[in-house]
N, C-alpha and C positions, 0 to 999 in steps of 0.2 A: 500495275494498271490502274488501281484505285486512286493512287496519288496523282497520276497523270490526268485521270478524268476530273479530279477535283480542281487541279490547276487550270484545266481548260474551262471548267464551269466558272471559276473565279474570273478568268480573263473575259469570257464572253458576257457575263453579267455585268462586269465593270464597264465594258465598252457600251453596253446597252443602258448604262446609268442606273442599274438596279443594285440593291444591297444584297449581300450574301449572308444567310443566317449563320451564326457562330456554331462551331461544332459542339454538340452537347457531350460533355465529359461523361464517361461511364463511371459507376461507383468505384471501380478499381483505380481509374485515373484520378478521381477526386481524392481518394484516400492516399494514393502515392504522392500526389502533389502536396497534400497537407503534411504528411510525415517527412517529406524532404524539407519543407519550410520550417517545421516545428517538430523535431523528433520527440519521442515519448519521454516524459519525465515521470518515472514510476515512484510511488510513495512508500513502498515497503517490499523488501526482498530479504530473505533469511539465509543467504549464503554464509554469513558469519556463524550462525547457529549450526549449520552443517559442518563447518570446519571444526567447531568445538566438539560436536557429537561424534563425528566420524574420525577425526584426526587429532583430537586434543590440541587444536590450534597449531599443529606443525604443518607448514605448507611446503617444506622440502619434499620434492617428488610429486607435488600436486600440479596437474596441468589444467589450468583454468581456461585454456583455449578449447578444450573438449572434455566435457564431463559425462558424456552419454554412456560411458562404460563404468559408471560408479555404482551400479546396482550390486548388492551383496546378498545372494540367496541364503547364505548361512545365517544372516541376521534379519533377513526380510526387508532390508533397506532398499528402496527404489532408487533408480538413477536420479541424479540431481536435475533440476529444471533449468539451471542457469549455467552458461559459459559464454566466453567472448564471441565465439562463432554465432551462437544463437541470439545473443544480444544485438549483434550487427544485423542479423536477418530480421529481428523484431523491430528495427529502427529505434532502438533505445538510445537517447542522447544524454540522459541524466538518471541517476538511480540513488534513492535513499537506501543504504544498506542498514539493516536493523541490527544493532548491537544488543540483542535480547539475551537475557539470562532467566533461568527458571524462577517463577514466583514462589517456589518451595524453599528457596534459600533464605537464610536470615538476612536482615538488611546489611549487616557488615560483610557477610559473604558475597552479597550481590554487588556491593561497591567494588570489591576486588575483581569479581568475575566480569563486570562491565569494563573495567580498566583493561582486562586481558582481551576482551572482544574488540575494544577500540584499537588495541595494539595489533591484533591479527588482521583487522580490516585495513589498517594503514600499511601493513607489510604486504598484503595481497595487492593493493593498489600500486604500491611502489614496484612490485615485481613485474608489472606490465605497463611500463611508461608510454608505450606506443598506442595503447588502447584505453587506459584509464588515467584520470587526473583527479587528484584529491581536491575537493571544493568545499568552501565554508561560506560562500556568499553568492548572491545572484550574479555579480560581476565575474566571479571565477567560473560559475556554470556557463555563462555566455562565452567566456574565453575557451573553455574546454570544448564546447560544441563547435565553435568556429574553427578550432584546430583539428576537428574530426575525432576527438576523444570523448569517452563517456565520463561525464562529470560524476564524481563519486562523493556523495554526502553521507553523513551518519545520523541515524535516529535511534534514540533509546526507547525500548518498549517496557514500561513498568516503572512507576514512580518509586516503588520500594527500593530501587537501586541507588537513590540518593541518600539512603540512610537517615531519612527525616532531617536532612541538613541542607540549608540553603547555601552554605559554603561549599559542600560537595557538588551541588547543582551548578554553581558558578564555575567550579573547576572542570566539570565535564564540558561545559560550554567552551572554556578556554582550550580544551583538547580537541574541539572541532565538532562536538555534537550539536545538531541544529534543530532537532525536535525531541520532545519527550512525550510518550503516551502516558497519561497520568496513572492508569492502572493497567494490569493485564487481566488474567482470569479471576483473580482474587481481590476482594475488598482489602484495602490497606488502612493504615492508621489515620489517614486524612482524606480518603476519597473512596466512594463506593464504586464497585465494578458492576458491569452489566450482567455478569454470570456468577454472581455470588450474593449471599444474603446482605442486604444493606445494613449499615451500622450508623451512618451519619446523616442520612437524608440528603446526600450529595457531597459537598465539600465542607470540611471543617474550616475554622478560621485560618489555621495553618495552611490548609489546602488552597484557600483563596490567596494567601500570600505567595504560595508557590507559583500560581498563575501570574500574579503581578510581577514577581521577580523574573520569571521566564521572559515575559514581554519586555521588561526593562532592559534585559541584556540581549534581546534579539533571538531568543530560542522559541521556536514555534510550539504552541500548546496543541497537543494531539489528543483528540477526544474519542478515537477508536477504543473500544473495550470498556468505556465507562458507562455508568448507569444514566438514564435520562435525567434524573435529578442532578447528577454531576455535570452533565452537558449544560443544563440550564444555569447552574451556579457559575460555571466557567464563563458562559456567555454574559452573565450579569456583571462579572468582574472585568472581562476582556476589553481592552481599548485598541487592540490590533487584531487582525484576522487570526482565527484558529483554523486547524485542519482536522480532518478525519483521514488518517494516512491509508487506511484500508477498511472501508465499511461500505455497506449497501443501503438501499432504501427499504425501511421496514414495511412500507405499504406494499412492496413487491414480494418480499420474503420476510416472514414475521419472526425472525431471529432477534433476540434482545440485543445482540451486538450491532444491529443495523440502526439507522438513524430515522426517528419518527418525523412525520411531517411538521409537527410543531417546532422541532429544532431546525429542520430544513428551511422553514419560513424565516427564521431569525438570522440565517446566514446572509440574507440580502443586506441587512443593516450592518452586520459584523464584517462582511467582506470575505468570509472564509471559504473553504472548499471541502467537498467530500470526494475522496479518491476511491473510485468504485473497485471493490474487492472481487476476486474471482473464485474464492474458496467455495466449493459447491454447496455446502450447508447454509451459507450466507446468501447464495444466489437463488436457490430453489427451495421452496417449501416441500416439494416432493422428496428431495434428498434429505432434508432435515427430518421429516416425518419417518422416513425409512431408518435413519440413524437412531431415532428415538425407539422405534419398534425393535430394532436389533438389540439395543441396550436392555430393553425390558425383557426380551426373549432370553438374553444371556443371564440376567439376574434370576429369571424363573427357573431356567435349567440348572444353574449352579445351586439354587436352593433345593430343587427336586432331587438332584443327584449329588448331594453334598459329600457323600462318601465315595463318589466315582467321578472325579473331574474329567477323566478321559471320555467317559460317555457323554457328559455335558458338552464337552468341546465337539464331539462327533455329531451330536444332535443339533448344535448350533450351526455347524458347517452344512448340515443337510437343510436346515431352515434357510440359510443364505442361498443355497443352490436352488431351492424352490421359490425363493423370493429375491431375485437378483436386484442389486442396487440400481436405482435410476441414475441418470446422468443429468447434471445441470447443463443447459444449452447456451450457446452464443446468443441466441435470441433473448433468453431470459436475462442475461447480463446486459444486453442493449436496453431491455426494459428498465433496468435499474438506472442506467445513465439517463434515459429519457424522463424518468420520473423525477430524478434530481433536478433536471433542467426545468421541468414543468413547475415544480414547487419553489425551487431556490433561484433558478435562472441559469442561463448558459455560462455565465462567468463564474459559476461555483461548483464545477464538476471537473474531475480529473481521473487518473487511474492509479490504483495501489494494489497490485495483483495478489501479493502474499506468496509468490513463488518460493519454493524450497522451505515453506512453512506449512505445507499441507500434504496429506497422503494421496488425495485424488484431485483431479483438475476438471475444469469445465470443458465440455465437449467443444472442440474447435480451437481451444487455447491450451494445448498440451504442455507448453513451456514458454519461455520468454520470446521465442521466435514467432508466437502467434498473434501479437498485437495487431498487425495489419489486417487480419481477418475481422477483428471487431470494427475497425474503421471503415472497412468495406461495407459491413452490415449497417453501420450508422449512415454512411453515404447513400446506401440503397434505400434507407428510410427517409431520405430527403434532406439530411443535414449538409450544410454548405462546407466548402473548404475552410472558410474563415472560422466556422464553428468547430470543425475538427481540429484546427490548429490550437484553439483555446483548450479543448479537451486534452490534447496531447501534451502540451507543456506551457502554453501561454497563460493559463489561469494560475498554475503553480508559480510561475515566474512573477506574476503580479502579486501574489500573496507574500512570497518571500521578500520582495522589494518593499511592500507595505510594512512588514514586520521590521525590516532593517531601518526604514524611515522612522518608525515609532521609537526604536531603540536609540537612534541617533539624536532624536529630539529630546530624549530623556537621559542622555549620557551623564549629565551633571547631577542627576538625582542620586541621593545616597543609597547604597545597597540596603535591602531589607535584612535585618539581622534576626537570627534564630539562636536560641540557647543550645549549647552542646548537650548531648544526651548521656555521655559517659566520660 
């Protein structure tokens, strides 16, 4: 009846020579239209880490179409956040899979382990050719999206994995890695981490050469996890856009992993992007403060009951029951996106959720199926379809194309050489 009424209204007003006001799209309609035109390009997902930790990189018998049954009460492992069914529901069109390995490994161990993670990622993608397509360039991402497949790129998390060798860095790029996070949770021999004691005041001379060589070959420089001094040093050296593959705005949540306004302001000139993370302690100060309080309480009880660890554990459990953990909210995550836009501009924000790399999730985004809810929230706050398309994948596409253009212009430059260490 409603559609018949509208048709009658259009006809009668047209005959009267009057104009008909356009239908105002609902937030849900605006978000849906944006995600249809520009599917989500997520900056960081830790499925390869889950394959290593849960299955020792053996994917025989692993069903990536549905991982909702992967919780293991015996080990305390929760169900995975990612599978093909939920990626489709979440309107994901491109994904950087993180080939992360532990920062506790030696450099040489890390080189091998990352090779194994590259291998398992490629095997997983190859096992689902109707849904996933390996991609190493913006053109290949566009081809995959056009074909209705999820473009699958790789990003390394932790510069220790190149073994302090630019030769190893170049070979990882040749294997298809398209970004490297300069550090993870620990400061390394050439770069300070955000979550460890600084040793270098940012980047060493070799660290600056790492940034230069990454950009020369077309590998994105990822500044998530690094200290503010490292961010600044990298921006001083960078001639092409940098990325933060999974970080928030420090003005909204004061975690040292998040990006301060002084750095956000510099992204305008650099052309880079911050891909908003959903890990609760990075989204919400309430969650981070609770985590710190629990850590302090655990240390106090372990010291108090040093000869009775069972009592310490029981009293900590009682404390948690009396002080339940808060949840980061979808609104707080939207606040991060809006703050990045306010300081850096609409062209410099994306999404990098960190699914399957966290124990708890932001309320409203339980897994990879939840992205549309964030876009509805942003549309409800007045963001246009064009802006949402940029946030979803348009900005990341621009950044990768710019990095590729810089590398193409410097293809004839000689490689930067570094001495072998053993």
